[in-house]
GUKOL-36484 format. One line per 8 residues: number of its first residue (from 1); their letters; for each residue x, y, z of N, C-alpha, C, CB. Coordinates in Angstrom, 2 decimals. Glycine has a CB too. Layout:
N
NUM	a	X Y Z X Y Z X Y Z X Y Z  ...
END
This chain:
88
1	msnklfvg	-61.34 85.25 -57.41 -60.20 85.24 -56.46 -58.85 85.05 -57.16 -60.40 84.14 -55.42  -57.88 85.67 -56.64 -56.55 85.54 -57.23 -55.77 84.43 -56.61 -55.79 86.81 -57.09  -54.72 83.95 -57.21 -53.80 82.90 -56.64 -52.78 83.52 -55.66 -53.02 82.16 -57.81  -52.65 84.90 -55.67 -51.65 85.57 -54.87 -52.17 85.97 -53.56 -51.12 86.74 -55.55  -51.45 85.60 -52.49 -51.89 85.88 -51.14 -50.99 86.82 -50.43 -52.01 84.63 -50.37  -51.52 87.66 -49.62 -50.75 88.54 -48.67 -50.66 87.80 -47.36 -51.44 89.98 -48.46  -49.40 87.80 -46.78 -49.18 87.16 -45.48 -48.66 88.20 -44.60 -48.22 85.95 -45.55  -49.37 88.60 -43.46 -48.85 89.59 -42.60 -48.59 89.08 -41.20 -49.75 90.73 -42.56
9	glswdtds	-47.86 89.80 -40.38 -47.61 89.41 -39.01 -46.46 88.44 -39.02 -48.87 88.80 -38.35  -45.61 88.36 -39.96 -44.49 87.39 -39.95 -43.40 87.84 -38.94 -43.88 87.26 -41.40  -42.80 86.81 -38.41 -41.61 86.94 -37.52 -40.48 87.59 -38.33 -41.14 85.50 -36.94  -39.62 88.29 -37.66 -38.42 88.88 -38.32 -37.53 87.72 -38.83 -37.60 89.83 -37.29  -37.69 86.54 -38.21 -36.85 85.38 -38.55 -37.38 84.53 -39.73 -36.72 84.49 -37.34  -38.55 84.78 -40.17 -39.19 84.08 -41.24 -38.54 84.49 -42.51 -40.68 84.35 -41.28  -37.99 83.55 -43.33 -37.45 83.91 -44.69 -38.40 83.34 -45.71 -35.96 83.35 -44.92  -38.00 83.64 -46.96 -38.81 83.16 -48.05 -38.96 81.69 -48.19 -38.29 83.66 -49.25
17	qglrsafe	-37.90 80.92 -47.84 -38.01 79.47 -47.91 -38.92 78.92 -46.77 -36.59 78.83 -47.83  -38.85 79.55 -45.62 -39.77 79.12 -44.49 -41.17 79.41 -44.86 -39.44 79.83 -43.15  -41.42 80.52 -45.56 -42.82 80.87 -45.94 -43.29 79.87 -46.95 -42.93 82.33 -46.53  -42.49 79.57 -47.93 -42.73 78.51 -48.96 -43.12 77.20 -48.30 -41.47 78.29 -49.83  -42.31 76.73 -47.44 -42.46 75.46 -46.68 -43.87 75.42 -46.00 -41.32 75.32 -45.58  -44.20 76.52 -45.31 -45.47 76.56 -44.52 -46.67 76.45 -45.43 -45.56 77.87 -43.70  -46.54 76.92 -46.68 -47.70 76.95 -47.55 -47.79 75.67 -48.47 -47.65 78.24 -48.42  -46.77 74.92 -48.57 -46.72 73.80 -49.52 -47.71 72.74 -49.05 -45.26 73.20 -49.64
25	afgevrda	-48.06 72.69 -47.83 -49.10 71.74 -47.30 -50.44 71.98 -47.99 -49.27 71.89 -45.73  -50.68 73.16 -48.57 -51.97 73.46 -49.18 -51.99 73.44 -50.65 -52.43 74.75 -48.75  -50.88 73.01 -51.26 -50.87 72.85 -52.69 -49.53 73.41 -53.28 -52.10 73.56 -53.31  -49.58 73.53 -54.66 -48.35 74.07 -55.32 -48.13 75.51 -54.90 -48.44 73.98 -56.88  -46.92 75.79 -54.64 -46.45 77.14 -54.35 -45.58 77.63 -55.54 -45.64 77.18 -53.00  -46.10 78.53 -56.34 -45.34 79.04 -57.44 -44.22 80.04 -57.03 -46.28 79.70 -58.40  -44.49 80.82 -56.00 -43.60 81.79 -55.57 -43.89 82.22 -54.14 -43.65 82.92 -56.49  -42.87 82.47 -53.30 -43.04 82.88 -52.00 -41.90 83.92 -51.72 -43.04 81.66 -51.03
33	kvitdret	-42.34 85.12 -51.20 -41.30 86.10 -50.95 -41.58 86.88 -49.68 -41.18 87.04 -52.13  -40.63 86.99 -48.79 -40.75 87.86 -47.65 -40.17 89.22 -48.12 -39.99 87.25 -46.36  -40.92 90.29 -47.83 -40.46 91.62 -48.25 -39.49 92.15 -47.24 -41.62 92.58 -48.42  -38.39 92.71 -47.81 -37.40 93.17 -46.92 -37.11 94.62 -47.14 -36.18 92.36 -47.05  -36.55 95.31 -46.11 -36.15 96.68 -46.28 -34.95 96.82 -47.22 -35.84 97.29 -44.95  -34.99 97.75 -48.17 -33.91 97.90 -49.21 -32.59 98.16 -48.59 -34.22 99.04 -50.18  -32.61 99.01 -47.50 -31.38 99.44 -46.98 -30.74 98.49 -45.99 -31.56 100.72 -46.36  -31.55 97.90 -45.13 -31.04 97.04 -44.05 -31.12 95.58 -44.47 -31.83 97.26 -42.74
41	grsrgfgf	-31.97 95.21 -45.35 -32.15 93.79 -45.69 -33.05 93.01 -44.71 -30.81 93.13 -45.74  -33.52 93.73 -43.67 -34.34 93.13 -42.66 -35.78 92.91 -43.11 -34.32 93.99 -41.45  -36.35 91.84 -42.70 -37.82 91.60 -43.01 -38.69 92.74 -42.59 -38.33 90.33 -42.31  -39.61 93.06 -43.36 -40.63 94.09 -42.99 -41.84 93.50 -42.32 -41.09 94.86 -44.23  -41.80 92.17 -42.15 -42.92 91.53 -41.35 -44.09 91.05 -42.27 -43.48 92.57 -40.28  -43.93 91.10 -43.56 -45.02 90.67 -44.42 -44.40 90.06 -45.66 -45.98 91.86 -44.78  -45.22 89.36 -46.44 -44.74 88.78 -47.68 -45.93 88.31 -48.56 -43.78 87.59 -47.38  -45.59 87.73 -49.64 -46.59 87.28 -50.61 -46.32 85.82 -50.99 -46.57 88.20 -51.88
49	vemgsrdd	-47.37 85.09 -51.18 -47.31 83.73 -51.73 -48.23 83.58 -52.87 -47.62 82.70 -50.68  -47.63 83.01 -54.01 -48.44 82.76 -55.10 -48.68 81.20 -55.18 -47.79 83.37 -56.38  -49.93 80.79 -55.15 -50.31 79.38 -55.12 -50.59 78.93 -56.57 -51.58 79.14 -54.19  -50.62 77.63 -56.82 -50.79 77.10 -58.14 -52.14 77.22 -58.71 -50.43 75.76 -58.15  -53.19 77.36 -57.86 -54.58 77.44 -58.33 -55.33 78.23 -57.35 -55.23 76.05 -58.52  -56.60 78.69 -57.73 -57.46 79.41 -56.80 -57.85 78.51 -55.70 -58.68 79.96 -57.48  -58.09 77.26 -55.97 -58.50 76.30 -54.92 -57.34 76.13 -53.89 -58.88 74.91 -55.57  -56.14 76.04 -54.36 -55.01 76.01 -53.46 -54.93 77.25 -52.61 -53.74 75.83 -54.22
57	aqsaisgm	-55.17 78.40 -53.22 -55.14 79.66 -52.52 -56.22 79.77 -51.46 -55.27 80.78 -53.49  -57.41 79.33 -51.74 -58.49 79.26 -50.76 -58.16 78.30 -49.61 -59.78 78.83 -51.45  -57.59 77.15 -49.95 -57.19 76.26 -48.85 -56.13 76.83 -48.03 -56.75 74.95 -49.36  -55.17 77.53 -48.56 -54.14 78.18 -47.76 -54.65 79.27 -46.90 -53.09 78.71 -48.63  -55.64 80.01 -47.44 -56.22 81.05 -46.56 -56.91 80.39 -45.29 -57.28 81.92 -47.38  -57.72 79.39 -45.63 -58.45 78.67 -44.56 -57.52 78.03 -43.60 -59.35 77.62 -45.12  -56.41 77.51 -44.03 -55.56 76.72 -43.14 -54.44 77.60 -42.42 -54.89 75.57 -43.97  -54.07 78.79 -43.00 -53.05 79.54 -42.47 -53.47 80.83 -41.77 -52.15 79.82 -43.51
65	dgavldgr	-54.72 81.35 -42.08 -55.04 82.59 -41.51 -55.28 82.31 -39.98 -56.29 83.26 -42.23  -54.54 83.04 -39.18 -54.60 82.86 -37.67 -53.71 81.79 -37.20 -56.00 82.54 -37.21  -52.99 81.08 -38.06 -51.99 80.07 -37.69 -50.78 80.65 -37.04 -51.57 79.30 -38.88  -49.97 79.89 -36.34 -48.68 80.34 -35.83 -47.58 79.86 -36.65 -48.47 79.92 -34.43  -46.77 80.83 -37.16 -45.56 80.55 -37.90 -44.40 81.18 -37.26 -45.66 81.01 -39.30  -43.36 80.37 -36.91 -42.22 80.92 -36.23 -42.48 81.77 -35.01 -41.48 81.68 -37.14  -43.42 81.34 -34.26 -43.84 81.98 -33.00 -44.83 83.16 -33.14 -42.62 82.46 -32.28  -45.24 83.50 -34.33 -46.12 84.61 -34.51 -47.40 84.18 -35.20 -45.43 85.70 -35.30
73	tvnvneaq	-48.51 84.81 -34.82 -49.83 84.47 -35.47 -49.87 85.35 -36.69 -51.14 84.74 -34.50  -50.07 84.72 -37.83 -50.04 85.36 -39.15 -51.51 85.55 -39.69 -49.17 84.47 -40.16  -51.63 86.63 -40.48 -52.94 86.81 -41.13 -52.67 86.60 -42.62 -53.60 88.25 -40.83  -53.61 85.87 -43.28 -53.52 85.56 -44.70 -54.71 85.93 -45.42 -53.25 84.17 -44.93  -54.63 86.70 -46.46 -55.80 87.04 -47.25 -55.37 87.26 -48.71 -56.51 88.30 -46.68  -56.33 87.41 -49.56 -56.04 87.64 -50.98 -55.32 88.92 -51.16 -57.30 87.65 -51.80  -54.23 88.88 -51.95 -53.42 90.10 -52.18 -54.25 91.11 -53.09 -52.00 89.71 -52.88  -54.14 92.38 -52.70 -54.77 93.44 -53.52 -53.85 94.00 -54.51 -55.28 94.55 -52.67
81	drkgprgr	-54.33 94.33 -55.68 -53.49 94.95 -56.68 -53.07 96.37 -56.19 -54.24 95.02 -58.06  -51.78 96.75 -56.50 -51.29 98.00 -56.10 -51.94 99.09 -56.92 -49.80 98.03 -56.21  -52.28 100.19 -56.35 -52.90 101.34 -56.99 -51.81 102.44 -57.32 -54.03 101.91 -56.05  -51.17 102.37 -58.44 -50.23 103.45 -58.83 -48.89 103.27 -58.08 -50.85 104.88 -58.51  -48.07 104.30 -58.06 -46.77 104.26 -57.38 -46.96 104.07 -55.89 -45.98 105.54 -57.65  -46.18 103.25 -55.33 -46.19 102.94 -53.88 -47.57 102.59 -53.29 -45.63 104.11 -53.13  -48.36 102.03 -54.13 -49.70 101.55 -53.66 -50.66 102.61 -53.44 -49.58 100.80 -52.40  -50.50 103.83 -53.93 -51.46 104.94 -53.69 -52.28 105.09 -54.96 -50.71 106.30 -53.31
END
């Protein structure tokens, strides 16, 4: 299992700091980033969190998958490696 998690279903209002804060309850957060549209700067509704260890990542999945963050139910699972350009 990787330390990097995919977080989907985010509110348009959730920013990277809010994402980090939500996951800090489960261990060290090395990085948290909400993905935004390059042109508009608006959230695309998903992001990534890198936890300090695999155990922290597993705890975060267990605790946050299906949880409500900023009024939205989020889904959390292990991030998958991208396959080539643009994930293809």
